Biopython code that builds the backbone (N, CA, C, O; Angstrom):
import numpy as np
from Bio.PDB.StructureBuilder import StructureBuilder

atoms = [
    (1, "UNK", "N", (116.024, -21.982, 128.125)),
    (1, "UNK", "CA", (116.348, -23.304, 127.640)),
    (1, "UNK", "C", (115.751, -24.337, 128.589)),
    (1, "UNK", "O", (115.804, -24.192, 129.810)),
    (2, "UNK", "N", (115.185, -25.378, 127.997)),
    (2, "UNK", "CA", (114.506, -26.409, 128.791)),
    (2, "UNK", "C", (115.521, -27.311, 129.488)),
    (2, "UNK", "O", (116.531, -27.697, 128.899)),
    (3, "UNK", "N", (115.246, -27.634, 130.722)),
    (3, "UNK", "CA", (116.102, -28.540, 131.483)),
    (3, "UNK", "C", (115.740, -29.977, 131.137)),
    (3, "UNK", "O", (114.674, -30.459, 131.519)),
    (4, "UNK", "N", (116.630, -30.673, 130.408)),
    (4, "UNK", "CA", (116.357, -32.037, 129.976)),
    (4, "UNK", "C", (116.781, -33.075, 130.998)),
    (4, "UNK", "O", (116.591, -34.272, 130.780)),
    (5, "UNK", "N", (117.347, -32.637, 132.101)),
    (5, "UNK", "CA", (117.827, -33.595, 133.091)),
    (5, "UNK", "C", (116.731, -34.064, 134.033)),
    (5, "UNK", "O", (116.903, -35.061, 134.735)),
    (6, "UNK", "N", (115.604, -33.358, 134.058)),
    (6, "UNK", "CA", (114.526, -33.783, 134.946)),
    (6, "UNK", "C", (113.278, -34.107, 134.143)),
    (6, "UNK", "O", (112.915, -33.355, 133.238)),
    (7, "UNK", "N", (112.621, -35.206, 134.454)),
    (7, "UNK", "CA", (111.408, -35.590, 133.741)),
    (7, "UNK", "C", (110.262, -34.616, 133.980)),
    (7, "UNK", "O", (110.350, -33.742, 134.843)),
    (8, "UNK", "N", (109.191, -34.770, 133.214)),
    (8, "UNK", "CA", (108.041, -33.887, 133.328)),
    (8, "UNK", "C", (107.446, -33.883, 134.723)),
    (8, "UNK", "O", (107.152, -32.815, 135.261)),
    (9, "UNK", "N", (107.266, -35.026, 135.310)),
    (9, "UNK", "CA", (106.725, -35.125, 136.667)),
    (9, "UNK", "C", (107.820, -35.617, 137.604)),
    (9, "UNK", "O", (108.670, -36.414, 137.207)),
    (10, "UNK", "N", (107.802, -35.144, 138.848)),
    (10, "UNK", "CA", (108.821, -35.622, 139.797)),
    (10, "UNK", "C", (108.731, -37.136, 139.988)),
    (10, "UNK", "O", (107.641, -37.704, 140.064)),
    (11, "UNK", "N", (109.878, -37.765, 140.061)),
    (11, "UNK", "CA", (109.938, -39.212, 140.238)),
    (11, "UNK", "C", (110.278, -39.505, 141.694)),
    (11, "UNK", "O", (111.212, -38.934, 142.257)),
    (12, "UNK", "N", (109.516, -40.390, 142.282)),
    (12, "UNK", "CA", (109.749, -40.790, 143.659)),
    (12, "UNK", "C", (111.082, -41.538, 143.742)),
    (12, "UNK", "O", (111.304, -42.469, 142.968)),
    (13, "UNK", "N", (111.963, -41.161, 144.650)),
    (13, "UNK", "CA", (113.246, -41.852, 144.779)),
    (13, "UNK", "C", (113.097, -43.351, 145.039)),
    (13, "UNK", "O", (113.938, -44.142, 144.613)),
    (14, "UNK", "N", (112.041, -43.737, 145.729)),
    (14, "UNK", "CA", (111.808, -45.168, 145.971)),
    (14, "UNK", "C", (111.517, -45.902, 144.669)),
    (14, "UNK", "O", (111.964, -47.033, 144.480)),
    (15, "UNK", "N", (110.769, -45.266, 143.768)),
    (15, "UNK", "CA", (110.498, -45.866, 142.463)),
    (15, "UNK", "C", (111.784, -46.022, 141.666)),
    (15, "UNK", "O", (111.988, -47.036, 140.999)),
    (16, "UNK", "N", (112.647, -45.022, 141.736)),
    (16, "UNK", "CA", (113.937, -45.107, 141.045)),
    (16, "UNK", "C", (114.771, -46.256, 141.584)),
    (16, "UNK", "O", (115.324, -47.048, 140.822)),
    (17, "UNK", "N", (114.856, -46.337, 142.900)),
    (17, "UNK", "CA", (115.658, -47.391, 143.518)),
    (17, "UNK", "C", (115.113, -48.780, 143.179)),
    (17, "UNK", "O", (115.880, -49.698, 142.885)),
    (18, "UNK", "N", (113.806, -48.927, 143.220)),
    (18, "UNK", "CA", (113.202, -50.221, 142.904)),
    (18, "UNK", "C", (113.399, -50.574, 141.428)),
    (18, "UNK", "O", (113.623, -51.741, 141.107)),
    (19, "UNK", "N", (113.320, -49.600, 140.531)),
    (19, "UNK", "CA", (113.540, -49.853, 139.110)),
    (19, "UNK", "C", (114.979, -50.292, 138.856)),
    (19, "UNK", "O", (115.228, -51.187, 138.048)),
    (20, "UNK", "N", (115.918, -49.660, 139.547)),
    (20, "UNK", "CA", (117.332, -50.026, 139.396)),
    (20, "UNK", "C", (117.562, -51.439, 139.918)),
    (20, "UNK", "O", (118.200, -52.251, 139.247)),
    (21, "UNK", "N", (117.060, -51.735, 141.086)),
    (21, "UNK", "CA", (117.266, -53.073, 141.670)),
    (21, "UNK", "C", (116.582, -54.161, 140.849)),
    (21, "UNK", "O", (117.127, -55.252, 140.689)),
    (22, "UNK", "N", (115.395, -53.871, 140.330)),
    (22, "UNK", "CA", (114.657, -54.870, 139.555)),
    (22, "UNK", "C", (115.312, -55.148, 138.209)),
    (22, "UNK", "O", (115.144, -56.230, 137.647)),
    (23, "UNK", "N", (116.055, -54.181, 137.690)),
    (23, "UNK", "CA", (116.653, -54.355, 136.371)),
    (23, "UNK", "C", (118.136, -54.729, 136.424)),
    (23, "UNK", "O", (118.779, -54.837, 135.381)),
    (24, "UNK", "N", (118.678, -54.925, 137.612)),
    (24, "UNK", "CA", (120.083, -55.316, 137.742)),
    (24, "UNK", "C", (120.260, -56.754, 137.263)),
    (24, "UNK", "O", (119.422, -57.619, 137.517)),
    (25, "UNK", "N", (121.345, -56.984, 136.580)),
    (25, "UNK", "CA", (121.645, -58.329, 136.090)),
    (25, "UNK", "C", (122.088, -59.196, 137.264)),
    (25, "UNK", "O", (122.975, -58.823, 138.032)),
    (26, "UNK", "N", (121.467, -60.338, 137.385)),
    (26, "UNK", "CA", (121.724, -61.234, 138.502)),
    (26, "UNK", "C", (122.850, -62.228, 138.227)),
    (26, "UNK", "O", (123.365, -62.848, 139.157)),
    (27, "UNK", "N", (123.232, -62.385, 136.976)),
    (27, "UNK", "CA", (124.185, -63.421, 136.616)),
    (27, "UNK", "C", (125.637, -62.989, 136.731)),
    (27, "UNK", "O", (126.529, -63.827, 136.597)),
    (28, "UNK", "N", (125.900, -61.747, 136.967)),
    (28, "UNK", "CA", (127.295, -61.325, 137.057)),
    (28, "UNK", "C", (127.661, -61.003, 138.504)),
    (28, "UNK", "O", (126.805, -60.687, 139.330)),
    (29, "UNK", "N", (128.933, -61.091, 138.776)),
    (29, "UNK", "CA", (129.383, -60.878, 140.142)),
    (29, "UNK", "C", (129.371, -59.401, 140.525)),
    (29, "UNK", "O", (129.318, -59.064, 141.708)),
    (30, "UNK", "N", (129.420, -58.524, 139.531)),
    (30, "UNK", "CA", (129.323, -57.102, 139.839)),
    (30, "UNK", "C", (127.868, -56.660, 139.755)),
    (30, "UNK", "O", (127.009, -57.395, 139.266)),
    (31, "UNK", "N", (127.610, -55.478, 140.226)),
    (31, "UNK", "CA", (126.265, -54.936, 140.167)),
    (31, "UNK", "C", (126.142, -54.151, 138.860)),
    (31, "UNK", "O", (126.668, -53.043, 138.751)),
    (32, "UNK", "N", (125.449, -54.722, 137.864)),
    (32, "UNK", "CA", (125.342, -54.139, 136.533)),
    (32, "UNK", "C", (123.889, -53.864, 136.200)),
    (32, "UNK", "O", (123.035, -54.734, 136.367)),
    (33, "UNK", "N", (123.602, -52.654, 135.729)),
    (33, "UNK", "CA", (122.242, -52.253, 135.395)),
    (33, "UNK", "C", (122.183, -51.837, 133.933)),
    (33, "UNK", "O", (122.990, -51.030, 133.471)),
    (34, "UNK", "N", (121.221, -52.395, 133.215)),
    (34, "UNK", "CA", (120.928, -51.987, 131.845)),
    (34, "UNK", "C", (120.009, -50.774, 131.913)),
    (34, "UNK", "O", (118.934, -50.852, 132.506)),
    (35, "UNK", "N", (120.415, -49.648, 131.313)),
    (35, "UNK", "CA", (119.575, -48.454, 131.375)),
    (35, "UNK", "C", (118.259, -48.653, 130.628)),
    (35, "UNK", "O", (117.226, -48.147, 131.068)),
    (36, "UNK", "N", (118.272, -49.371, 129.517)),
    (36, "UNK", "CA", (117.025, -49.605, 128.769)),
    (36, "UNK", "C", (116.036, -50.400, 129.615)),
    (36, "UNK", "O", (114.847, -50.082, 129.658)),
    (37, "UNK", "N", (116.524, -51.412, 130.272)),
    (37, "UNK", "CA", (115.663, -52.247, 131.117)),
    (37, "UNK", "C", (115.147, -51.444, 132.317)),
    (37, "UNK", "O", (113.986, -51.576, 132.703)),
    (38, "UNK", "N", (116.010, -50.617, 132.900)),
    (38, "UNK", "CA", (115.611, -49.803, 134.049)),
    (38, "UNK", "C", (114.592, -48.741, 133.647)),
    (38, "UNK", "O", (113.671, -48.451, 134.410)),
    (39, "UNK", "N", (114.747, -48.158, 132.459)),
    (39, "UNK", "CA", (113.785, -47.161, 131.987)),
    (39, "UNK", "C", (112.419, -47.809, 131.771)),
    (39, "UNK", "O", (111.396, -47.233, 132.142)),
    (40, "UNK", "N", (112.395, -48.989, 131.181)),
    (40, "UNK", "CA", (111.130, -49.707, 131.007)),
    (40, "UNK", "C", (110.478, -49.991, 132.354)),
    (40, "UNK", "O", (109.274, -49.792, 132.519)),
    (41, "UNK", "N", (111.259, -50.451, 133.304)),
    (41, "UNK", "CA", (110.745, -50.752, 134.643)),
    (41, "UNK", "C", (110.217, -49.481, 135.308)),
    (41, "UNK", "O", (109.166, -49.507, 135.949)),
    (42, "UNK", "N", (110.933, -48.381, 135.159)),
    (42, "UNK", "CA", (110.510, -47.117, 135.759)),
    (42, "UNK", "C", (109.210, -46.624, 135.128)),
    (42, "UNK", "O", (108.335, -46.119, 135.831)),
    (43, "UNK", "N", (109.077, -46.764, 133.822)),
    (43, "UNK", "CA", (107.829, -46.358, 133.148)),
    (43, "UNK", "C", (106.644, -47.167, 133.686)),
    (43, "UNK", "O", (105.566, -46.616, 133.910)),
    (44, "UNK", "N", (106.841, -48.449, 133.889)),
    (44, "UNK", "CA", (105.770, -49.304, 134.399)),
    (44, "UNK", "C", (105.411, -48.910, 135.832)),
    (44, "UNK", "O", (104.232, -48.828, 136.178)),
    (45, "UNK", "N", (106.421, -48.667, 136.663)),
    (45, "UNK", "CA", (106.176, -48.337, 138.067)),
    (45, "UNK", "C", (105.501, -46.983, 138.237)),
    (45, "UNK", "O", (104.630, -46.826, 139.092)),
    (46, "UNK", "N", (105.901, -45.994, 137.422)),
    (46, "UNK", "CA", (105.392, -44.636, 137.603)),
    (46, "UNK", "C", (104.237, -44.297, 136.672)),
    (46, "UNK", "O", (103.488, -43.358, 136.940)),
    (47, "UNK", "N", (104.081, -45.043, 135.584)),
    (47, "UNK", "CA", (103.053, -44.716, 134.602)),
    (47, "UNK", "C", (103.436, -43.522, 133.747)),
    (47, "UNK", "O", (102.582, -42.950, 133.070)),
    (48, "UNK", "N", (104.704, -43.138, 133.767)),
    (48, "UNK", "CA", (105.188, -41.988, 133.002)),
    (48, "UNK", "C", (105.590, -42.441, 131.602)),
    (48, "UNK", "O", (106.691, -42.950, 131.392)),
    (49, "UNK", "N", (104.687, -42.249, 130.659)),
    (49, "UNK", "CA", (104.978, -42.582, 129.269)),
    (49, "UNK", "C", (105.130, -41.316, 128.437)),
    (49, "UNK", "O", (105.098, -41.363, 127.207)),
    (50, "UNK", "N", (105.296, -40.166, 129.127)),
    (50, "UNK", "CA", (105.421, -38.876, 128.453)),
    (50, "UNK", "C", (106.875, -38.432, 128.390)),
    (50, "UNK", "O", (107.314, -37.897, 127.372)),
    (51, "UNK", "N", (107.623, -38.647, 129.459)),
    (51, "UNK", "CA", (109.027, -38.233, 129.497)),
    (51, "UNK", "C", (109.826, -39.000, 128.459)),
    (51, "UNK", "O", (109.508, -40.141, 128.124)),
    (52, "UNK", "N", (110.870, -38.352, 127.957)),
    (52, "UNK", "CA", (111.708, -39.000, 126.949)),
    (52, "UNK", "C", (112.592, -40.066, 127.589)),
    (52, "UNK", "O", (112.822, -40.061, 128.798)),
    (53, "UNK", "N", (113.077, -40.974, 126.760)),
    (53, "UNK", "CA", (113.992, -42.011, 127.251)),
    (53, "UNK", "C", (115.241, -41.389, 127.858)),
    (53, "UNK", "O", (115.761, -41.889, 128.856)),
    (54, "UNK", "N", (115.727, -40.301, 127.263)),
    (54, "UNK", "CA", (116.937, -39.651, 127.761)),
    (54, "UNK", "C", (116.731, -39.092, 129.162)),
    (54, "UNK", "O", (117.616, -39.197, 130.011)),
    (55, "UNK", "N", (115.564, -38.496, 129.406)),
    (55, "UNK", "CA", (115.287, -37.945, 130.732)),
    (55, "UNK", "C", (115.238, -39.044, 131.783)),
    (55, "UNK", "O", (115.815, -38.905, 132.862)),
    (56, "UNK", "N", (114.556, -40.125, 131.470)),
    (56, "UNK", "CA", (114.445, -41.218, 132.433)),
    (56, "UNK", "C", (115.771, -41.956, 132.594)),
    (56, "UNK", "O", (116.118, -42.374, 133.699)),
    (57, "UNK", "N", (116.514, -42.119, 131.498)),
    (57, "UNK", "CA", (117.821, -42.777, 131.589)),
    (57, "UNK", "C", (118.777, -41.966, 132.453)),
    (57, "UNK", "O", (119.589, -42.533, 133.184)),
    (58, "UNK", "N", (118.683, -40.654, 132.372)),
    (58, "UNK", "CA", (119.525, -39.798, 133.210)),
    (58, "UNK", "C", (119.174, -39.985, 134.682)),
    (58, "UNK", "O", (120.063, -40.112, 135.524)),
    (59, "UNK", "N", (117.883, -40.002, 134.991)),
    (59, "UNK", "CA", (117.457, -40.201, 136.380)),
    (59, "UNK", "C", (117.883, -41.572, 136.893)),
    (59, "UNK", "O", (118.347, -41.697, 138.027)),
    (60, "UNK", "N", (117.728, -42.595, 136.063)),
    (60, "UNK", "CA", (118.122, -43.957, 136.430)),
    (60, "UNK", "C", (119.635, -44.022, 136.645)),
    (60, "UNK", "O", (120.104, -44.651, 137.593)),
    (61, "UNK", "N", (120.389, -43.374, 135.768)),
    (61, "UNK", "CA", (121.854, -43.394, 135.861)),
    (61, "UNK", "C", (122.339, -42.782, 137.169)),
    (61, "UNK", "O", (123.224, -43.324, 137.831)),
    (62, "UNK", "N", (121.752, -41.654, 137.528)),
    (62, "UNK", "CA", (122.147, -40.995, 138.784)),
    (62, "UNK", "C", (121.853, -41.909, 139.975)),
    (62, "UNK", "O", (122.687, -42.060, 140.867)),
    (63, "UNK", "N", (120.670, -42.513, 139.986)),
    (63, "UNK", "CA", (120.305, -43.395, 141.099)),
    (63, "UNK", "C", (121.184, -44.643, 141.142)),
    (63, "UNK", "O", (121.600, -45.075, 142.217)),
    (64, "UNK", "N", (121.466, -45.221, 139.976)),
    (64, "UNK", "CA", (122.282, -46.438, 139.924)),
    (64, "UNK", "C", (123.714, -46.159, 140.374)),
    (64, "UNK", "O", (124.282, -46.926, 141.150)),
    (65, "UNK", "N", (124.288, -45.080, 139.896)),
    (65, "UNK", "CA", (125.659, -44.751, 140.291)),
    (65, "UNK", "C", (125.742, -44.429, 141.780)),
    (65, "UNK", "O", (126.732, -44.762, 142.431)),
    (66, "UNK", "N", (124.715, -43.785, 142.319)),
    (66, "UNK", "CA", (124.697, -43.472, 143.751)),
    (66, "UNK", "C", (124.645, -44.737, 144.600)),
    (66, "UNK", "O", (125.155, -44.759, 145.721)),
    (67, "UNK", "N", (124.030, -45.789, 144.068)),
    (67, "UNK", "CA", (123.950, -47.066, 144.784)),
    (67, "UNK", "C", (125.123, -47.991, 144.484)),
    (67, "UNK", "O", (125.166, -49.111, 144.994)),
    (68, "UNK", "N", (126.076, -47.544, 143.666)),
    (68, "UNK", "CA", (127.270, -48.339, 143.395)),
    (68, "UNK", "C", (127.133, -49.331, 142.258)),
    (68, "UNK", "O", (127.918, -50.276, 142.173)),
    (69, "UNK", "N", (126.162, -49.145, 141.384)),
    (69, "UNK", "CA", (125.989, -50.028, 140.231)),
    (69, "UNK", "C", (126.817, -49.543, 139.052)),
    (69, "UNK", "O", (127.040, -48.344, 138.883)),
    (70, "UNK", "N", (127.269, -50.489, 138.240)),
    (70, "UNK", "CA", (127.871, -50.160, 136.952)),
    (70, "UNK", "C", (126.740, -50.054, 135.945)),
    (70, "UNK", "O", (125.728, -50.741, 136.078)),
    (71, "UNK", "N", (126.898, -49.199, 134.935)),
    (71, "UNK", "CA", (125.835, -48.969, 133.970)),
    (71, "UNK", "C", (126.170, -49.544, 132.605)),
    (71, "UNK", "O", (127.294, -49.427, 132.118)),
    (72, "UNK", "N", (125.181, -50.158, 132.008)),
    (72, "UNK", "CA", (125.257, -50.564, 130.614)),
    (72, "UNK", "C", (124.352, -49.593, 129.876)),
    (72, "UNK", "O", (123.127, -49.689, 129.957)),
    (73, "UNK", "N", (124.961, -48.652, 129.153)),
    (73, "UNK", "CA", (124.200, -47.631, 128.444)),
    (73, "UNK", "C", (123.730, -48.207, 127.119)),
    (73, "UNK", "O", (124.395, -48.066, 126.092)),
    (74, "UNK", "N", (122.586, -48.850, 127.156)),
    (74, "UNK", "CA", (122.045, -49.473, 125.958)),
    (74, "UNK", "C", (120.754, -48.783, 125.561)),
    (74, "UNK", "O", (120.254, -47.901, 126.259)),
    (75, "UNK", "N", (120.233, -49.204, 124.435)),
    (75, "UNK", "CA", (119.043, -48.577, 123.885)),
    (75, "UNK", "C", (117.962, -49.637, 123.750)),
    (75, "UNK", "O", (118.232, -50.767, 123.344)),
    (76, "UNK", "N", (116.748, -49.265, 124.089)),
    (76, "UNK", "CA", (115.635, -50.204, 123.962)),
    (76, "UNK", "C", (115.394, -50.499, 122.492)),
    (76, "UNK", "O", (115.436, -49.600, 121.652)),
    (77, "UNK", "N", (115.145, -51.756, 122.190)),
    (77, "UNK", "CA", (114.860, -52.165, 120.815)),
    (77, "UNK", "C", (113.378, -52.464, 120.726)),
    (77, "UNK", "O", (112.873, -53.377, 121.379)),
    (78, "UNK", "N", (112.699, -51.696, 119.923)),
    (78, "UNK", "CA", (111.269, -51.890, 119.716)),
    (78, "UNK", "C", (110.988, -52.180, 118.245)),
    (78, "UNK", "O", (111.915, -52.207, 117.435)),
    (79, "UNK", "N", (109.748, -52.394, 117.896)),
    (79, "UNK", "CA", (109.409, -52.714, 116.517)),
    (79, "UNK", "C", (109.762, -51.599, 115.535)),
    (79, "UNK", "O", (110.062, -51.872, 114.373)),
    (80, "UNK", "N", (109.729, -50.333, 115.995)),
    (80, "UNK", "CA", (110.049, -49.216, 115.107)),
    (80, "UNK", "C", (111.529, -49.155, 114.761)),
    (80, "UNK", "O", (111.893, -48.682, 113.684)),
    (81, "UNK", "N", (112.384, -49.628, 115.660)),
    (81, "UNK", "CA", (113.820, -49.535, 115.422)),
    (81, "UNK", "C", (114.359, -50.693, 114.587)),
    (81, "UNK", "O", (115.535, -50.690, 114.224)),
    (82, "UNK", "N", (113.522, -51.684, 114.277)),
    (82, "UNK", "CA", (113.978, -52.834, 113.522)),
    (82, "UNK", "C", (113.847, -52.641, 112.014)),
    (82, "UNK", "O", (114.384, -53.440, 111.246)),
    (83, "UNK", "N", (113.158, -51.616, 111.583)),
    (83, "UNK", "CA", (112.965, -51.427, 110.146)),
    (83, "UNK", "C", (114.139, -50.715, 109.495)),
    (83, "UNK", "O", (114.126, -50.481, 108.287)),
]
sb = StructureBuilder()
sb.init_structure("model")
sb.init_model(0)
sb.init_chain("A")
sb.init_seg("    ")
for serial, (resi, resn, name, xyz) in enumerate(atoms, 1):
    if name == "N":
        sb.init_residue(resn, " ", resi, " ")
    sb.init_atom(name, np.array(xyz, "f"), 0.0, 1.0, " ", f" {name:<3s}", serial, name[0])
structure = sb.get_structure()
């Protein structure tokens, strides 16, 4: 059975941390991270457009929770999902 918890290529922990920090909401007093926004940021930083959203969201979630962030488990809205 395939392990869906790890992306196709190893992700640098620094890239994960930077994606989490860059996607944290600045307007709230708590540390809140949107998983959709963090996944987009991580894809841009790593160039990984092959791994599934679930794999990257899992990696982002682990990193965000380890840093003490609250998670907003949302879904990216693209042109395909609007039809």
